[in-house]
Each structure stands twice: as structure tokens, then as C-alpha cells.
C-alpha angles and dihedrals in degrees: 000000000000090000091052091049092048092049093048090050091048093050093044091053092047092050092049092048090049091051091050092049093045089053090059100263104108089171132349113263094219129229117332110262125177109232095193140012116217132178086262097050149278118334121215122191118013123012111259120251117253090256108031119196119264111267120247112216111248093238091055093048091049093048091056105022095159089067091057109028114115094011127109111240148131124270127192131203144106125299105237101166138018132193104265093202101058111342088249096136138027137183116241110201131191127219092261093053098260113137149175129210108234117211119192106243111264090345083281097142143007141213127226111281090230094053113139137155135047120353143169118216122201114203148080122308120220139159114248131201107203127209123229088255091054091047091051090048092051091048090051088053092055104272111151108223100333112206124237089229118039143154109252132194120206095212126210093175137013123196113200104201123232114257116247 
């Protein structure tokens, strides 16, 4: 009887973990914790290098994505949406409405769910074609009308700029 109970708990845990991974959350990133405070704002993810690269405005990156795709860089814009489940993604928008969905590298960190305002994201830009399952998952996490094809940044660091 104990063996049957132990096996059922083991399989139930494995199934739940698989469902979570299939939904895009391989592991929970944990509570958002700033790793550094700079003159510009709070840094989430990896500590910034002493001389970080100059940020490219999101509108400019989106208007000429081929010049930026696959390259590590810095992108500036305004946070307009954040994952309401774990803070594991955000939308970085430009002044002209261009945007990229920012995923925290390897689900290794998160940002506050109430994050808003100006930000600089350090990471690699790509173009992503999303499946119906991914779109449904994003919508469940608070994304407003996620697009099947989006620019995406695999972020290593996010600086949420100080207000004012």
C-alpha cells in the first residue's frame, strides 16, 4: 500500500512538472530581486558590465531588425506589459508602437509584476513565430493580444529606470 501511494505521488509530481515545463515555465524564476542599483535604476538579472553598450531605441531596432537579430545588445523603451504569473516576460515598446517581448534568460530571474516606465534590456534580439499553445499561455499570463510573429529579446539583464 505504501509503495502504491509513493508511486502515485511520484507520477503525479512528474506529470505536474511536465505540464509546467510544457507551458513554458521550466522552473519558476523566484521573487524579483534587484542585483544592482545604478544611477539609472534597478538592475534585474546579471550585474551590468563596467561599460555597458549604448542602448538602441526599440523603434529603431524594429525598423531594421536584420541589423540587430542574433547579436547581443541593449534596447531601450517603455515597459507596457509584464507577466502577471511570475514576472518572467515583459513587453518593451518604442514611441512609435514597435515592440519586442522580453523573456528572462532561462527563466533565471524575474521583474516586478507591477513594473512600468522606461527600461533598458540587455540581451539578444530574434524574431519568434509562436504556436497556438504559446499564444494561449501568454494570454493566460496577462498578455494583451499576443502576436503569432513577434520580435523577442532573450534578456540577461533588465534595468528599470528610476522615475523622474
